[in-house]
C-alpha positions as CSV (number, residue, x, y, z in Angstrom):
1,M,-12.8,37.2,56.8
2,R,-11.1,39.5,54.5
3,L,-7.0,40.1,54.1
4,I,-6.3,43.7,53.8
5,V,-2.6,44.1,52.9
6,G,-0.7,47.3,52.7
7,L,2.3,47.4,50.7
8,G,5.6,49.3,51.5
9,N,9.0,48.9,52.8
10,P,9.9,48.3,56.4
11,G,11.7,50.7,58.8
12,P,11.8,54.4,59.5
13,R,14.2,55.1,56.3
14,Y,11.0,54.5,54.0
15,A,8.2,55.5,56.3
16,R,7.0,58.4,54.4
17,N,8.0,57.2,50.8
18,R,5.6,57.5,48.0
19,H,6.0,53.8,47.7
20,N,4.8,53.3,51.1
21,I,1.3,54.8,51.0
22,G,-0.2,51.5,51.3
23,F,1.4,51.1,54.6
24,L,0.2,54.6,55.8
25,A,-3.4,53.6,54.5
26,V,-3.4,50.5,56.6
27,D,-2.4,52.1,59.4
28,E,-5.1,54.8,59.2
29,I,-7.8,51.8,58.7
30,A,-6.1,50.6,62.1
31,R,-6.6,53.9,64.0
32,V,-9.9,54.7,62.9
33,H,-11.2,51.4,63.7
34,R,-9.4,50.5,66.6
35,A,-7.6,47.6,65.4
36,S,-5.6,45.4,67.7
37,P,-2.0,46.1,68.1
38,F,0.1,45.0,65.2
39,R,2.3,42.2,66.1
40,R,5.1,40.4,64.2
41,R,3.4,37.4,62.2
42,F,3.4,36.0,58.8
43,Q,6.7,37.7,57.7
44,G,5.0,41.0,58.5
45,E,3.1,43.1,60.9
46,A,-0.7,42.0,61.7
47,A,-3.4,43.3,63.3
48,E,-7.2,42.1,63.7
49,V,-10.2,44.5,63.1
50,V,-13.9,44.7,62.7
51,L,-14.9,46.6,59.8
52,G,-18.9,47.0,59.9
53,S,-19.8,43.3,60.0
54,E,-16.8,41.9,58.3
55,R,-13.7,40.7,60.4
56,A,-10.4,41.5,58.8
57,I,-6.8,41.0,59.2
58,L,-4.7,44.0,58.4
59,L,-1.1,43.1,57.2
60,K,1.9,45.1,56.3
61,P,4.5,42.8,55.0
62,Q,8.0,43.3,56.4
63,T,9.9,41.5,53.6
64,F,10.7,44.2,51.5
65,M,8.3,45.2,48.6
66,N,9.6,43.0,46.2
67,E,9.1,39.7,48.3
68,S,5.6,41.1,49.7
69,G,3.7,37.9,48.4
70,R,5.8,35.6,50.8
71,A,3.8,37.4,53.8
72,V,0.6,37.9,52.0
73,S,0.7,33.9,51.0
74,E,1.4,32.8,54.6
75,A,-1.6,34.8,55.8
76,Q,-4.0,33.7,53.2
77,R,-3.1,30.2,54.0
78,F,-3.1,30.5,57.6
79,Y,-6.6,31.9,57.6
80,K,-7.7,29.7,54.7
81,I,-8.7,33.3,53.0
82,A,-10.1,33.0,49.3
83,L,-8.0,35.0,47.0
84,G,-10.8,37.1,45.9
85,D,-11.2,38.4,49.7
86,V,-7.5,39.3,49.6
87,I,-7.7,43.4,49.2
88,V,-4.1,44.8,48.5
89,L,-3.5,49.0,48.9
90,H,-0.7,50.1,46.8
91,D,0.9,53.2,45.2
92,E,0.0,53.6,41.6
93,L,2.1,55.5,39.1
94,D,-0.7,55.8,36.3
95,L,-3.2,57.6,38.6
96,P,-2.8,61.1,39.1
97,P,-2.0,61.8,43.0
98,A,-5.0,61.7,45.3
99,K,-7.1,59.6,42.8
100,L,-8.1,56.1,43.8
101,R,-9.5,53.2,41.7
102,V,-10.5,49.7,42.8
103,K,-10.0,46.5,40.3
104,L,-10.0,42.9,40.5
105,G,-7.0,41.2,38.9
106,G,-5.4,42.6,35.8
107,G,-1.8,43.4,35.0
108,N,0.9,44.6,37.9
109,A,2.2,47.5,35.9
110,G,5.6,46.9,36.8
111,H,5.0,47.1,40.5
112,N,7.2,44.6,42.3
113,G,4.8,44.0,45.2
114,L,2.0,43.1,43.1
115,R,4.1,40.7,40.7
116,S,5.5,38.9,43.9
117,I,1.8,38.4,45.1
118,T,0.6,37.4,41.8
119,A,3.5,34.9,42.0
120,Q,2.7,33.5,45.3
121,C,-0.9,33.7,45.4
122,G,-2.5,33.8,42.1
123,N,-3.8,37.0,40.3
124,D,-7.4,37.3,41.1
125,Y,-7.2,39.4,44.2
126,R,-8.6,43.0,44.7
127,R,-6.5,45.9,44.4
128,V,-7.0,49.3,45.5
129,R,-5.0,51.8,43.6
130,L,-3.6,54.9,45.3
131,G,-2.5,57.4,42.8
132,I,0.7,59.2,43.3
133,G,1.4,60.6,40.0
134,H,4.2,59.9,37.6
135,P,7.6,61.8,37.6
136,G,7.1,62.2,33.7
137,D,10.4,60.1,32.8
138,K,10.7,56.5,33.3
139,A,14.3,57.0,34.1
140,Q,13.0,58.9,37.2
141,V,10.7,56.3,38.6
142,H,12.8,54.4,41.0
143,A,14.1,57.6,42.8
144,Y,10.6,59.1,42.8
145,V,8.7,56.2,44.4
146,L,11.6,56.0,46.9
147,N,11.7,59.6,48.0
148,D,9.0,60.8,50.7
149,F,6.1,63.0,49.8
150,G,7.0,66.6,49.7
151,K,5.5,69.2,52.1
152,A,3.0,70.1,49.7
153,E,1.6,66.5,49.1
154,E,1.1,65.7,52.9
155,A,-2.3,67.5,52.8
156,W,-4.0,65.5,50.2
157,V,-1.9,62.0,51.5
158,E,-3.7,62.7,55.0
159,D,-7.3,63.2,53.4
160,L,-6.9,60.1,51.1
161,R,-6.0,57.9,54.0
162,R,-8.6,59.1,56.3
163,A,-11.3,58.9,53.3
164,V,-9.9,55.0,52.7
165,A,-10.1,54.4,56.3
166,D,-13.5,56.0,57.0
167,H,-15.2,54.0,54.0
168,A,-13.2,50.8,54.6
169,P,-16.4,49.0,56.0
170,I,-17.7,49.4,52.5
171,L,-14.7,47.9,51.2
172,A,-14.7,44.9,53.6
173,A,-18.3,44.4,52.8
174,G,-17.3,43.8,48.9
175,D,-19.2,47.0,47.4
176,D,-15.9,48.2,45.4
177,A,-18.2,50.5,43.4
178,S,-19.8,52.2,46.4
179,F,-16.4,52.3,48.1
180,Q,-14.5,54.1,45.0
181,N,-17.5,56.6,44.9
182,K,-17.5,57.6,48.7
183,V,-13.7,58.0,48.4
184,H,-14.1,60.2,45.4
185,L,-16.7,62.5,46.7
186,A,-14.9,62.8,50.0
187,M,-11.9,64.0,48.0
188,A,-13.7,66.4,45.9
189,G,-15.0,67.8,49.0
190,R,-11.7,68.7,50.2
191,G,-10.9,70.2,47.0
192,W,-8.8,67.5,45.4
193,D,-10.9,66.9,42.5
194,D,-9.0,69.0,40.1
195,V,-6.2,67.0,38.9
196,K,-4.1,69.6,37.7
197,T,-4.3,71.5,40.9
198,V,-3.3,68.2,42.9
199,A,-0.5,67.6,40.3
200,R,1.2,71.1,41.2
201,G,1.1,70.0,45.1
202,A,-1.2,73.0,45.6
203,P,-3.3,72.9,48.9
204,P,-7.0,72.2,48.7
205,K,-9.1,75.3,47.5
206,N,-11.6,75.2,50.6
């Protein structure tokens, strides 16, 4: 069994924030793969889903970002899920918009959600880094991540969350390299391979 966690802040005020792209991706996985309804569990909202041959729990912590680890650790303990089978989808400032990378362990790069999970569970979980770009000034980061995606960004956000959902069975199967490649190809096919174009918020070329 896998535990697939999307990071974000709860409530309508934050729903379309850049910081909530993890929630958006998990919601799309649930929709595409017909997960059970989300219900309140583990200090979060949880749903059950089958991705290919793997059963998974989808989890959206409702503790606010900097306490995400409380929900993750509770779900992990309940299902006795190994840390290597925990997959966390989160916003990544250090990747250009519309890009995705997968890694096991590593640093938290100042991300409060990851820091909380590492403190509660350990560090060797899998991270799906969803690029949102950087505002260019460290002083602007807080406001940037807690603001909604702009109108010009909505197209790539929707394409990225759909690509993640479409190929989630590959991720659940543990083939991170193939998952990353499939998502990259899907985004390139939609015209999001030009990082400079994406960074300007332009629509796809096709």
